[in-house]
DOMI-621396 format. One record per residue (C-alpha): x, y, z. Coordinates in steps of 0.001 Angstrom, whole numbers, plus 500000, padded with zeros to 6 digits. Layout:
! residues N
XYZ...
***
This chain:
! residues 284
005011536592206411006746533307206608009609532515209261012374533214207131011265536472205898010915537756209548014025539620210633015008541017214167017328543919214784020465543121216891022122546269216756022301549735214605025199552166214291025120555203212332028142555670210332029142558340207447025350559142207315024192555896206900023606552726208956025290549712209743022758547203211070022755543468212035019821541362211795018863537835213022016585535681211130015724532106210798017034530473207745015168527702205998018105526308203979020359526123206873017999525157209326019018527264212145019286530899213283021555533304211263023040536742211794023840539145208859025285542833208252024007545368206133025496548888205785022797551058204348024263554575202655022346557983203362020909557586199756018779554534200961016575556828202655015277558359199491015882555750196698016650552310195825020507551533195768022657548747194252023968545956196463027552544775197196027825541191198510031059540748200851031959537048201511034545536506204360037088533977205092037891531233207329037027531869211000035181535216210118031588536045211082029847538902209393031376541603211694035301541218210622034808543018207199032151545280208725034584546521211463038151546360209753037942546668206083036776550647206268034487550205203226031831552313204622032894555862203858033212555296200267030221552998200480028209556077201704029936558383199032028941556259196025025417555090197352026023551602197590024654548973199982027138546253201457025532542945202859027923540463204661026342537052205699028217534870208145030408532193206957028720528972208149025704527703210037025898528717213737024318526523216688023946523303215055026574521667216937027278518555214896029691516124215335033332517515214878031718520835213909034243522792216157037350520662216081039277522729213642039371526256212100038894524941208738036114522766208857032516523269210137032006526336212264033163529337210416034103527286207660031016526509205441033136527130201997030179528336200180028896524772199055025883522718199465027018519877201339025588516512200213026890514296203206026172513522206728026160514948209047026514518349207185023882518097204437020946519132206660022418522630207676025688523274205257024092524789202416025701528071202353025446528508198644022013527974198579021705530733201411023843533140199715022723533115196452018881532372197021017421533084200493019334535855202061019242537749198651015175537371198983015304538622202437017283541400201714014968542549198417011865542223200887013074544222203495015462547017202364015582549633199424017988547838196898017615548346193188018579544782191764021960545547190466024403543515192622028222542892192874030152540323194770033282540008196249035002537929199172038266537331200927040237533902200955037555531144201225035118534027200810036837535076197444036501531289196455032752531690197113032427535128195164034194533754192285032108530251191688028950532298192242029482534589189733030765531877187181027814529459187966025474532367187538026779534367184405024879537777184242023453537642187572026051539923189239027073542949187266030985542212188537032967540204190733036407540452192452038109538822195021040969539231197711043510536415198090040883533867196779041019530088197153041000529672193263041550525921192848040475524360196036039913520844194597043678521036194398044557522483197812044722521374201375041866523617202449039475522652199804040492519197199939039510518673203439036303520487203535034999519079200043035675515391201223033686516299204426030789518092202836030451516578199072032239513144199477034998511007197826034396511766194328036533514910193089034323515052189960031521516333192131033713519258193572034449520784190398031099522741190565032642524684193300036133525111191667036900528400189886039599526814187774037207524346186765034449526496186064036409528685183958038093525708182209034370524714181132033470527824179831030828528409182834031060532185182120033056534964180486032774537481183358035895539487183947037683538545187228039474541318189159041756539781192187044164541167194327046926538881196031049578539970198568053116538672197556053914538070201451050848535981201724051549533195204281049072530812202674050141531860198868052099528625197831050229525768199247046525527245199676045814530084197089047972529129193896046808532425191934049054531261189182046507528214188465043549530722187811046140532948185816047099529836183719043790528729182944042314532220181960045169532527179562044283528998178148040712529691177756041038533575177123038895534452179959039201538367181303041394538079184317043231541186186317045487540003188511047380542378190670050152541047192847050682543491195785054505543620197145054917543364200827051155542498201795049897539818203659046685537871203965045170540399206828042580543008206878045257545532206538045722543957202909041899544437202276041727547938203836044655549144201503042871548001198375038938548128199042038705551591197644040190550240194348037434547607194341034407549395195517035302551813192587035514549048190054032106547584191182030499551055190849031564551352187412029301548263186756026578548844189167025736552185188037026315551389184052023341552407181818
***
């Protein structure tokens, strides 16, 4: 067994008949130790189950969604495992890595960095799409059917991973995603540092650009709170709506009156998302 494939149990908690567990492992892609969380529903004790990936937003770890979203009850009922990675490499202490909330620690943006000092460690795209799935498949009873979702920066990650890998995920959804990161302050700051000065290299990690290029025809399901403090400056869902209309890309965009950017918003609609994904994960 290689170093990357070895995992160490950090904690385990019984939940709705299943288990929420956290594991530590050494990542080759990120060249550091990482922790991820997995919820195994009770069905996983006797059969292989489908998998729901959750990608979290800026400043989060693997713990935020698992503790605040209230997803385990329905996941146990439906028989779906949940995996929640961390949002960036940890323990690397690069220059400037901890100076701001929207770059470096907790802000990996799910890209493969190509610029110093980031490129050795900040390869979250490869980590989430290749390395961690390999670890999960080796150690846990999953059946190969996967869905993906996320919030804010994680919603951006979920969208680009699904659009760039047509047919890999059975379904994709997002809460308040950054849909056009190459054209908003959060994304422009991160992409400049991680990817360099050429905006042309940024488009591979931009959902609006990927839809415009016809990267995939997979339906997108998005919830957006209308009282989100980041709606106008950072999230810009109307841009994704416009490009999907132009290119006839299937999109369900629900604008939710009164809801903000918090986990209260996610907890309010996570059941809708899990049931949406279950329709695809269990489709024969």
